[in-house]
MIDOTI-9829 format. One record per atom (N, C-alpha, C): y, x, z. Coordinates in steps of 0.1 Angstrom, whole numbers, plus 5000, padded with zeros to 4 digits. Atoms other than C-alpha are relative to their C-alpha. Layout:
BEGIN
YXZ...
This chain:
BEGIN
500149855002256951049569500150024985499949975014257951179535498650054994501249965007255051219510500450124990499649895009255251569493499050004987500849995011254051639458500150144994500249865005253051949438500249994984499950005015253752059401498749964995501150055008251351879377499349905007500650134995250451599401500449894991499950125007250151269383500149885008499850124991251450949397499949874992499950135006250950579390500849915008499050094993253550329399499849864994500050135004253049959397501349925006498850074996256349769397499649845000500650135000255349419409501249895003499050114999257549109403499249875001500550145000257048729405500849904994499350115007257948439383499149885001500950125000256648079390498750045007501149974991254148229416499050084991500949915008252748449387500450145001499749864999252548819393500450064987499749925012254249039367500050145004500249854997253149399367500550084989499849895009254549699350499550135006500749894995252349999353500550134993499449885006254050339347499350135006500649874995252750699349501050114998499049904999254651009357499250145003500549864998253951389356501050075009499049924991255451599384500350144994499749885007257251879367500550115009499749904989258752049398499649945013500450054987257552019434501149925007499150074993259151779457499449985015500450024986259051719495500049845002499950144998259651339491499949924987500250065011257951159463500749855000499450144998259250809475501450014996498649995002262850919474500350044985499649945012262851119442499349944987500550075011260550909421500149855001500150144998259950559435501449935002498650064998263550489447500950024989499349985013264950649417499749904989500450095009262950429395500549865003499650134995263750119416501549984998498650015002267450199413500349954985499850055014267250139374499749854999500350145000265649799381501149935007499050064992268249709408501349994995498649995005271349819391500249934986499850045014270649709355499249884996500750125004267849449353500149885009499850114991268049239384501349924998498750085002271749149378500049904988500050085013270848999344498849924997501350075001267248879348500249855006499950154995266748499353499750005016500250014985266848399390498649935003501450054998263348249384499050125003500849884998262148619386500550085012499649914989262248859416499150125000500849874997261149219423499449995013500750014986258649219451499850145006500349874993257549579457499650094989500649905009256449899441498850075008501249934995252950029447499750134993500149885007252250389440499050105007501149914995249550659443499950124990500449895008248550999431498749984993501250035007245950959404499350124993500649885005245351319392500950125005501549965002244151589398499049945010500850074989242951419430500549855002499550134996243251059441500550005013499350024988245650979468500049875006499950134995246150679491501149924993498950095007248250379478501049985011498850024991251750349493500749884994499350125004253950029492501450035004498649994998257750049488500749874997499250125003260049739491501550055000498749955000263449849479501049905008499050084994266549729498501049964990499050055010269249519481499549874995500350125006269149219460498850014991501349995007265649159446499849884990500250125008266048819430501050004988499250005012267448789394501349925003498650074999271148689391500449934988499650075012270948549357499749865000500350155000270448189345498749965006501350044993267747999365499149954989500950045010266347849333499550124992500749895007263848109320498949974990501250015010261348159291498849995009501350004992257748109302499650145004500449874994256148389322499350094990500749915010254248519292500950064990498949945009257448589273500650135006499449884994258848939277500750084990499349905008260949219263499150124999500949895002258849499248500950134999499449875001260049859253498950104995501049895006258150119231500350125006500049864995257250449247499550094990500449905010257050729222500050135005500149864996255951089225500250084987499849915011256251399203498750024993501349985007252551369194499649884992500450115007250851149169498849935005501350084995248150879174500349895009499850124991247950549192499950035014500249974986246750709224501250085005498949924996249950909225501449925002498850084999252350609227499649875008500350124991252650289248501149904999498950115000254749979256500149965016499750064987256349829287500649864997499550145002256949459290500749945012499150044990259849339309500149845001500050144998259748979324501449945003498950074995262248709334501249994990499050025011264148639301500749875003499250125000266948379306499949934987499950085013266848089281501250034992498749995007270448139273500350144994499849875005269948499264499250024986500850005012267948409233500749934988499750085012268548299197498749994992501250025006265448149183498950105006501149914996262648419184500550145005499549884997265048699193500949995013498950004990267248819222501350014994498649995004270948779218500550135004499649874997272049129214501550015005498750004995275649029225500049955015500150064987274348869258499850115011500149904989274549049292498550045003501349974997270749029295499650124990500449895010270249249264500750135004499349884996272949489275499550065013500649954988271249519309498750074997501249945004267949589292500350154994499749885006269549869271500550105011499449914989271350009303498850055008501249964992267949999321499250114993500749895008266250199293500750135001499249884999269050449294499950075013500249954987268750479331498650085002501349944999265050549330499950134992500049885008265450799302500750115006499249904994268150979319499350075012500749954988265951029351498750064996501449965001262651079336499550044986500349945013262751199300500850144999499349875000263451579298499550074987500349935013263651739263500950114999499349875002264652099263501050045011499049954991267152099291499350065012500649944989266452319322499549895010500550094990264352139349500850025013499450004987266152039380499050005011500950014989264652009414499549865001500650134998262351719423499949924986500050065014261751639386498649944996501250075005259251389372500349964986499950045013258551309337499249874997500850135004257650949323498950054991501149955008254350979306499249874995501050115004251750759286498750055005501549964997248150759299499149934991501050045009245250719276498750005007501450014994241950599292499050064991500949955011240350689259499750155002500149854999241151059265499850045014500049954987241551099302498949925009500950074993238950839313500549885008499650124993239050499331499850015015500449984986237650629364501050095008499149914991239950759392499250115008498649955005241051029395499950024986499949995014242251039360500050144995500149875006241751339337501550034995498649965003245051539333500349994985499749995014244551559295500449864994499750145005245051179292501549975000498650034998248751209301500850074989499149965010251451259274501449965003498650044997255151289281500749924990499350075008257351039268501350064995498849945005260251149245501149904996499150115004261850819236499649875005500250134996262250469249500849914990499250095009263250179224499649865003500250144998263749819233500049934987500050085013263049549207500649865004499350144998265149229204499049894997500950115003262149039191499249975013500750044987260648839220498550014998501449975000257148949228499349905009500950094992254148769243499050105009500949934991252148899273499049905006500950114997249248659275499550015014500649994986247848799308501049955011499150064990251048669325500149854999499950145000250548309316499649955013500250054987250648099347498549975002501450024996247248099364499050104994501049905007245748379343499950135006500149864994246648709358501350065002498949934998249448969356500850034988
């Protein structure tokens, strides 16, 4: 049964992958700008499309997309739902990958100042042959896929000035310092993202080290 949403609902989405039996999570937040009758179709599967069309084809085959877990986190707390996208979920890139703790960092920027108004997203599954020393090879298919993924997310979920369409969600940064760490989250902790920028310098996500966490 479709899950409906209302204007100003806030949603949390965990994109869960796996590499070397190590879970790799990306936690994203969204503000619902226009009501929808089907959150899964218009937010979750729309986001999954960006992963499936642009990242999975170039990510190392050592990594695979497992599922997306999502729930309303403001103004009230909703139940958690699980969506497993259809299609190819295992990376199609080179099988030799960098360690699980290496990732591509994508900066999330907003129109407001301060550290609490910006964030980062760490993408896993970097093929070894897509790197040159400490950087990603910007001529390699992997980097081009990352750029296309970022453009896909921006096109779907960053709205600056244009008229809002139907079933519209906005990518946001959530600050626990402002909105609180206890669910349901405070609405003031959410800030809309205005720009996504990938960095070719290889980043480290220590929590993803094999045996440590996510």
